[in-house]
N, C-alpha and C positions, 0 to 999 in steps of 0.2 A: 301927123301925130306919132310920137315915138312909141315903139313897142315896149311892153312891160318888161322889167328885169327878169321875171320868171320865164317868160317866153324866150327871151334872148338866151338865158342860161340853158333852157331845154334845147334850143336850136344848136347851141355850142356843144352840148353833150352829144347830140345826134351826129354833128359834123365830126367830132372826135371819134365816135364809134365807127363812122363810115370810113374815115381815113385809116383806122387801124383794123379794118375788116371785122368789126364787132368785138374786138379784144382790147378793151380799155386798159391802159396802164402799161403798154408796151413801148416805152420811150426808147429813142435811139440814143447813141452816145452823146450827141450834141445837146440833148435835153436833160442830161443828168446834172444834178447839183454838185458842185465841187465841195468836198468836205474841207473845212478850214484846217490849216496846219496845226493850230493849237489844240483842236479836237483830237487829231491824230496823235499828237504828243501825249495828251492825257490818256488815250487808249494804250499807247505803248507803256506808259508808266504803270497803269493798272495791270496790264498783261505781265510786265516785269515782276510786280509784286506777287501775282499768282504763280509765276514760275519759281520764285524764291520759296513760296509756301509749298509748292510741289516738291522741290528738292528737300526741304526740311522734313516733309511728311515721309518722303522716300527713305530718308536716313534714320530718323528717330521718331517722327510723329506718329507712326503706326503702332508704337508700343504704348501700353497703358502706363499712366502716371502712377506714382507711389500711392498705395492705398486704394487704387481703383481695380476694376475687374480685369483679368487677363484673358477673358473669353474672346475678345476681339483682337488679340495679338496675332494677326496674320496679315499678309500683304499680297495684293493682287493688282493686275493691270487695271481693273475696274476702279480702284481707288484713285489712281492717277488720271484716269479718263475724265473724272469729274472736273479736275482743274483745266483740262484741255477744252471741255465743253464751255466752261465759264469764260475762258479766254476767247473762244469763238463767238460767244454771245456778246462780249464786250466789243469785239471788232465789228460785228454786224449792227451794233447800235449806232446809227448815224444821227446827225442832228434832226433829220426829218423823222426818224423813228422816235426820237426823244420828244418831239413836238406832239406826235400822235399819242405817245404814252401819257403825256401830261393832259392832253385833251380827254383821253379815256378816263383818267383819274378824276378829272373835274366832273365829267358826266356821271361817273359812279357816285360821287358825293351828292349830286343833285337828285338821286333816286330816293324817293321818300321812304320806300319800304326798307332800304338798307340803313338809312339814318335811324328810323324807328327801331330796327333790329339792334343796332349798335347801342342806342340809348337804353333799351330794355336789358341788354346784356350787362352794361355797365352798372345799372341799378341793382340787378340781381346779384352780380358779383360783389358789389359793395355790401349787400345785405346777407351774403352767404353765411356769415358767422352766426346769424340768428337762427339757422336751421340745424345747429349742432345737436340739439336735443333729440333729433331723430336717430342718433347713434351715440348714446351715452357711453363714455369711457374711451371712445375712439374719435374724439372731436377733430383732432388734427388730420387723421386719415380721411375723415369724411370731407373736410374742407379741401384737401388735396384732390381727392377723387371727384368731388362735385365741381370744383373750379376748372381743373384741366378738362374734364369730360364736357362741361358746358361750353367752354371755349372751342373745343373740337367740333361740337355740333353746330354752333353758330357760324364759325368760319367755314365749315364744310358747306353749309347752305349758301353762303356768300360766294364761295369759289365756283360752285356748280351753276347756280342761277345767273351769276354775272358772266361766267365764261361762255355759257350757251347764248347769251344775248349780246356778244361782242360784235360779230360780223353780220349775221342774218338781218338785223334791223337796218344796217347800212344798205344792204341789197334791196330790201323791201321799200325803203324810202327813196331809193335811187340816188342817194348821196354818194354812193360808191363811184358814180360817174365823175362827180366834181372832184373827189379826192384823187382818183387814179388818172384823171386827165391832166393833172399837174405832174411835175417831175418826181413822182412817188413810185418807187418800185413795189411790187406786191410783197416781196420779202420784207421790206421796210414797214409796210402796212401791218403785216402779221406780227412782226417783232414788236412794233410799237403798241399794238393792241395787247399783246401778252404782257409786256413790261408795265403797261398801265394797270392791268389787273393785278400783277404782282405787287405793284406799289400800293394799290388799294388794300389788298389783303395784309400787307406789311403794316400799314397804318392802323388797321383795325385790330390786328393781333397784338400790336404794341400797346394800344390803349387798353384793351381788355386784360392783357397780361399785367400791365402796371397796376390796374385796379385790383386784380386778383392778388398779386404779390403784396400790395399795400395792406389789403384786408387781412391776409394771412399773417403778415408781420405784426400788425397791431394786435391781433388776437393772441398770438404767441407771447408777445412782450407783456401783454396784460395778464396772461396766465402764468408764465414761467420766467419772464425776463429774457435776456439774450441767450440763455442756455450755456452749458459748459463747453469748453473748447475740446477739440479732438484729443482723446486720451488713449494712446496706444496700449497702455497697460491694462485698460479695461475695455474690452471689445463690445461690451453691452452698453457703454455710455453713449448717449445721443450726441452726434457731432455738433449740434447747435443751430441757431437761426440762420446764420450766413450759409451754412451747408445746405439747408432746406431751400433757401431762396435761389442759390446757384443751381441746384439740381432741378428745380421747377422751371427756371429760366431756360436751361438746356432742353427740357421737355417741350417748351414752347417753340424753341428754335427748330426742333425736329418736326413739330406740328406744322411750322411754316414750310418746311421742305415737302411735307405731304400735301399741303395746299397747292404748291406749285405743280405737282404731278396731276392733281385733279383739275386744276385750271387749264393746263395744256390739254388734258383729255377732253374737257368740256368744249374748248375751242375747236379741237379737231373734229369731234363728233358732230358739232353744230354745222360743219361744212359737208358732212356725209349723210346725215339723216335729219329728220324733223326735230324741232326743239324739244317736244315732250319725250320723244323716244330717246334723244340724247341725254336728257335729265335722268330718265329711268336707267339707261345704260351706265351712267356715271355712278349712280347710287349702287347698282349691282356690282360694278367693278370695285367700289370702295369696300363693300362688305366682303366680297370675294377676296380682295387683296389683304384684308385684315385676317383672313383665314389661310394665308399662304402656307403656314406650317402644316395645317390639315391637308392641303392639297399635296404637299411634299410627302406626307405620310401615306396618303392615298395613292400617290404615284409609285411608292415603293411596293405597296400591295399589288397594284395593277401589273407591275413588271415581274412579280414573283419573288421579291426579296424576302417576303414573310410568309411564304406558302405557295399555293398554286397560283399561276399567272392567270389574269383575266383574258378575255377575247381580245384579239388584235385591234379591232375598231374601238373598243372601250379604252384600251391602253392609249391609242392615238389621241382620243378625245381628252382624256385626263392629262396626258403630257402636254397637249396644246393649250389647255386652260391654264395649267401651271406655268407654262412659258409666257403666255400673253399677259396674265394678270400681274399688276405691279405688286411688289412685296411690301405692302403698306404696314404690315405688322412690325417691321423694323423701326418704324417711326414712333411706335407707341411704347413708352417706358414707364407707364403708370405703376406697373408692378414693382419696379425698382424704387419708385418714389415711396410707395407704401412700406417697403422693407428697409428704407433708409440706406439703400445701396447707391453708390456714386455712379453717375453717367459719364463714362470716359469720352474725352474729345476724339479719340481715335474711332470709337464706335459711332459717334455722331457723324464724322465725315464719311465713314463707310456707308451709312444710310443715305446721307445727302448725295454722295457720289453716284450711287445706284439710281437715286431719284432723278438726278440731272441727266443721266443717260436715257432714262425713260422719257423725260421732257424733250430731249433733243430728237428722239425718234418720232415722238408725236408731232412736234413742230415741223419736222421734215415732211411727214405725211400730209399735214395741213397745207404746207406750201405747194406740194405736188398737186394736191386737189385744187387749191385756189388758183394756181398758175394756169390751169387748164379750164378754169371756169369761164363760161360765156355769159356776158352781161348784156 
């Protein structure tokens, strides 16, 4: 009588674990999958485009466009480091990592709680214009605040809860043996998981953002029409509907950058601590990161810049917290939306570049922990 497929698979997993000394996923060079030449060509093309964008940003892109704020008109190595990190991520994305990413994306779509949360968000965003009576006279500001804030909350929950549940369930269900017993490197596995979550968050924020922008546009057209064009002679004139839509779209792009930071943090923390603790830590890091300007001010007080310096241990603790926490307040531009101030592309990339550096550090930590993990 033939053995059942489950028993045979379990025996194969044990045999693989014995051959590798209990360290599944340590393939030799002969077991590596050769990356197709066309895939490498595509990577070179994308990296070339990123290099051209980096050169453009280094020359003129860091300057504010006409009519936009000049507060971000400065240049640093951090800005260009974001392009290098994106190029590295493109190079590490192999066909195997892409397959894992698509599988992760499909698994996320099958989660009922996420689908229910998305449908709830879409319905509430579509009906957001019916709640303008709560702030009479400031209807547009209310819709902007409500829509952007609501999208931030919903996508924040998705990023943290999905990120924490990426790898631990694979270990608990022992499916990690089946995956890593194949020619799959642990780096490819982590990159694929992260990219799958990034794709899931992108689809969700695009759907919610489209619904929100459509609701806002219909409300404004019904009330005011398309609005006046930009009038340089009258600084008090409103720029118009297209300005509002472009500004809010930029705010949503920045929110996606913030989500990538939180997704990488949730993935890394899930490998270091338990799921519940990782969730709590991510929420604390989010709220702490939103107050990075406060920590910077507190750091100045601790070091004696505004009076007597605090004790050395307290200084060290404050400096460490300020250094470790992500600067998430750079991604929040709701104040500029309410004041009808433009969001410059140079400011956007500065925030995205710093976020990509944080993502790279977190993924590197996750790989170091995961590569030494015994299964």
